[in-house]
N, C-alpha and C positions, 0 to 999 in steps of 0.2 A: 449487975442483970442478972438473973435468975438464968440458967442454961434454956428453959424453955422458950422464953423472951429471946434470949441470944438468939436461939435457932431461928425464931419464925422475924427477925432482924434480918440474919443475912440471908434467909429467902425471898423477903422482900426487897432488898438490893437484888440480888442475883434475877430475880423476876427484871426490875426494872431494865438492868442492865439488857437483859438478854431482849425484854422490847424494843429498847431503842436501838441495837441492833439489827432488829427487824425492821424497823422503821426506816433505817438504812438504806439494806437491802431493794426494800420496795421503793425509798425515793431514788436511790440508782437506776435499781429497775425501769422504772416509768421515765425517768431522765433519757434512760439510752436509748428507751421506744421512741421517745417525742423527738431526739435529734440523731437518731440512727442516718437519718439521709446524708448527714456529715461523711459518713461514712464510705460512702457510693463513691467511686471516682467515675474517669474518665478513663479507660483502657483500649480503646482504639478507636484511630477516629482519620478525616482525611483521605479514604479511600475515595476513587471515583465511583462507585457505587452507594456512596452515602450522600452525595451534592440532593441538595436537597431546592426546588426553584417555588418560586412563587411567583400566581398569575392574582391580577385583578379583571374582570370580567362584567362587564354592564346587562343586567336585567332587561332583555323585552319586554315593553309592555302587552303586545301580541301575540306571549307564549302561551303554548298549552297549559295552565297552571292546573294544578291540581288541587283546586278549591271552587266553591260554588261560592263562594263569597266575591262580593268588588276587590278587583286589585286596581290598587293605583299608584304606579310607580315613578317617583320623583327623577325622571331623564336629565333634567338641568341639572339637581341636582349631582348626580352621579356622576355625569360631565366632565361637572368642575371638579372634583375629587380625583377622577383619574387622572384627567390633566394637568390638576398638582401635585399628581406623585411624578410626572413625566417630567418636571421642570429644573431643573439642575440645581436651585438652592435646596430644593426637598429631596433630593437624589443623596448630595451632601448630608442633609440631615439622617437619612439612615442611616450613610455610612460612618455616621460618626457616633451611634447608639452603642453603647457598651464600652467605647473606647475610654473614658475618663473611672466606670466604674470598674471594670474587668480587666483592661489593660489591652483589649483587643480587639476588634469588629465582632459583631454577632449576625450580622447581615451584611453582604456584598450586594456590590450592583452589576444587574447583569450587563455584559459591557456593548452587545447587542439592540440593548432595550432604546425603544425611541424614547428622545429626548427635546422636549417640545421648548419653545418662547412663546407663548401665550399668556395673552390678561384672563385672569380669572375673575367670571364677572362675582358681583356681590349676590348675597343671597337675597331673597323677597320672602314675603309671607309664605308663599305660593313653595317655594323652593328650599329654607331655611331647613329642614330637619329631611337628613337621608340614613336612610335605614342599610347600615355593613352585616351582612354575613360571615363571618371571617373566621377561619381557625385558630386553635386555643392554643397554638405556637406563637404566632404574631400579636397573640391580647397577655398571655401571660410572662412573655416575655417580657415584657412591659414597653416594645416598642409603639403600642400604640397608642400608650398613655404618655409616650415622648413626644410624637411627632403631630397628633389628634389638637395639641393646643393653638400650633403655629396656623394652621389652614381654619381653625373655629375663629379662632382672635380676627384675624386679618381680614374675611371675610363673613366672617356673620353665620356662618354652616354650625350645624347642631349633629352631629356623627352619634347615630346610635349603635351603639356598637353588639350585634349579637354574635357569643363565639360559641364554638363546639367542634368537633372532631367533623373534617370535609365533607364526610357522608352527612354529616346534618347537617352542617352549614349550606353544600346545594341543597338538600331537601326542603329546606327552609326556603329558599329560590325561589323553587320550583312550586311551591304553594302560594307564591307572590307574597312574601314578607319580608323582601329584600330588595333595596334600589339596585343593589352590586355584590358581587361576592369577593373576595380573598381568600384563595385558600393553595396549597400544593399538593396536588396528584392529577399527576396530567393525563391518564386514560379516563378520570373522573369527570377532570373537565372539556374533553375531550368529548365525552359523551354528553353534558349538558349543554355543550355547540351544537352538535349535531341531532338532540332532540329537540331544537327549535329555543329555549330557552336566553339565549344572547343576543347581543346585536353590537355589530361596531360601534365604536366613538369614533367622529372624525377624525382624520388626521394619525390613525392607525389602519394598521394593514389587516391586522384579523381580530376577532372577538375577543381570542384570548390573549392577551397582554402581557405576557412576562417581564418582572422586571429588576428581580432581585433574588438570590437566594443565601440560603448558609448548609449548614453539613447536620448530616444526623452523625451523633455517638453512639458508640457500645458503652454504656455504665455499667458498672458490677462493684462488688463487694474489692476492696483494697488487695483481701487476700488472693482474689484474682484462680480459683480451686482450676478453674478450666483453662488456666492459661494461657487464656486472647492475648494477652502482649506481645506477642513469639510470633503471632499467625501472620502468613504472609499478607494476607488480603479478607477482608473481613467475613466474605464467605467461609472460609476457614476456622475463623472463629466461632462462628457457629455452627461450622460445623463441629468443632470442641466442645460446643457446649452440649448439643445434642447427643454428641458420642459420651458423656461421663453425664449424661440425663441431670443435670443441674437446672437449677430452675431459673425459669426463665417467664417474666410477666410481659404478655402481649397487651397491648390497651385491646385488640378487641371488640372495635368501635366504628371499624373501617371508616377512620381516618387517615388520614394524609399518611402520620406518621406509620398507622398498622398495614395500610398498604405498599408503604415501603418496607416494611420489616418482615413481610409475609414472601418479599423474591429475594429475601438472602438464604433464604433454608435451603436446605437438598431438596428437589420433589416428589422425591420418595417419601419423605417422611408425611405427603398429604397435607400440607399446612397452607391453607387459603384462608382468605377473608370472611368465608362463610363459615364462620366460630358453627354453627350447629351441626356441622359435617366435621367436626376433629375428630382424626382417631383414637381412638380409645387408649391404646398403648402409650399416646404420648400423656393423656392429662395428668400422669403422675409427676410430670416436669414443667410441664408447660401448660401456664396458667391464663386464661383466656379473660381479660379484666373485664370488660364493656365497659371502661373508665377513661375521663381523662387523663392528662399527663401527671398531672401533681396528685392523684391518687393512686395515679400507677408508678411513682416514683415515693411516694409511703411504703406501696409494697413490697415494693423490690430493697427498700431499708430492711423494712419488717422482717422479710423473709430471706435476707442477704442474698437474692436472687439481682439476674441481667435483664437489662432491660433496652431497649432501644430508643434512644431522647434525642429532639436536635436541641443541637448546643446553644442557642441561646435560651430555651427553659430551662433547663438542665443547671445552666451557669447563675441567673437566676431563681431560680428555685432553692439552691443551694445557699444565696449570698442571704436571702431574705430568711431561711431558717438559720443562721448564724448570728442572726440579732438579736 
């Protein structure tokens, strides 16, 4: 082969190898970005300040709804679902969620909750459709998909689930777009009740019916640069993140998770759920995303930051990612 042709052949071979290597780097980078959540891990849990209680509240048809549209609240359907949640068999179903797939319970039963032994009425053409406004944690964790088929198949109802952060879920009810809410932010729930949007269901002592709980967990990169695993309590762990100015992803959406998170920071940092008033000096490490749990977990993985999540959603999300 003439020298110039030989040189060209070697150049083509070198370029081909370089191109293949470049493509491999791109693929590895893309794969890492897509599976980054798998690198997140639970770093701190089982602190009393991380208990996450869920309540169900029936909407009052005579409430001062924030709308001029006609509102039709399905009281019978809401009562049927709330009473069903209080049956011993349903409580056992809730308690079993996650045991087979994760080897542990993802939700626990409130020990002082009302347990009823009542007959649930069958759905009629007027009561069949139930509008449930709930938080992303009970929906994205898979709990609703796990328990609703038993209710719908047995009694003939159709539960239309709309999930968002607690703030948005409550707002939907205040606009007359829900027959009941299932959320996890005590202060917001009490404000909802006090504003006249809730009603008592027969057989219960209050409008706000707390019936289950799980725990928030502090999630972050396995390397744990803030060394939060060695903290004595969750507030100390949050202080370590703030002191080191390490990336923290906040839901920033007035959800139950967001409301719980802001209570864990040192008050001197000025972090509240009013994201428009966050101090400028924290914004280089504290990121208020204004997104749901899944999007925020993605962001935390991408930026190798810390994040507060309810445990059920994190474990379900991580398992789905691994498929």
